N, C-alpha and C positions, 0 to 999 in steps of 0.2 A: 682583538676587540675589535679592530677595523673591519674585518670580514663579518663580524655579526651586525654591525652598523650600517655597512653597506647592502648587505642582504635584507635587513629591515626596510630600508630607503628604497632599496629597488621591488619590494613585495607592496610598499605602499603606493608607490608609482603605477604599479601593474594594476593595482586595486581601483584607483582613482580614474585614469587615464585610458586601460586598454579593455576592460571589462565591461560587457554589456549588461547594463543591470535591467530588469523587466521593471515595466510601468507598472503602477499600482492597479489598473484595470487587467492587464494580463497576469500579475500574480495571483488577482482574485479568479479569472477565468481559468486557470491552471489548478487551484485549490478547490474549486468545483468539480473538475474532472476527475481530480484523485479521490474525492467524496464520493461522488458517483459511482466511479469505478470499485471503491473499497465496498462500497454497499453492496453493489451487484455481485462480486466475489462472495461476500459472507452469505449472501442469499443463496448462492448456487452451492457452498460448502454445506450449509443448513438442508437445503432440499435433498444434498446426497448423503446425510446424516438421517434424515428421516425415511428415506428411499432404503438404504441399505442396512438401516438398525444402527442404534445408539449400544447395544450391548447393556441393555438393562434389564430388569428381571420381568419388567411389564410390557415392554415394546421390542419387539424384535424388527421391526421396520415392515415395510411392506413385500420384500422380497421373503422374509422370515415368514409372512402370513400367508404367501403363497406356496412356500414349502410346507407348511404346515396342513393346507388343505390338500396337497398331493400326496 
């Protein structure tokens, strides 16, 4: 039981005194970067889906339309 108590005390000590926590503005900036990056990646995936086809009966994608013309 003493080992568990010591472990908890050391964990609390490390979180309070040794961890560098971000400021509120740093946290907001990082969140905006993650949001913008996620939106860009989602847009790229959407464009690739439209370009290469979604495998539906009505839309074959841009490449599917080119292949049909050839």
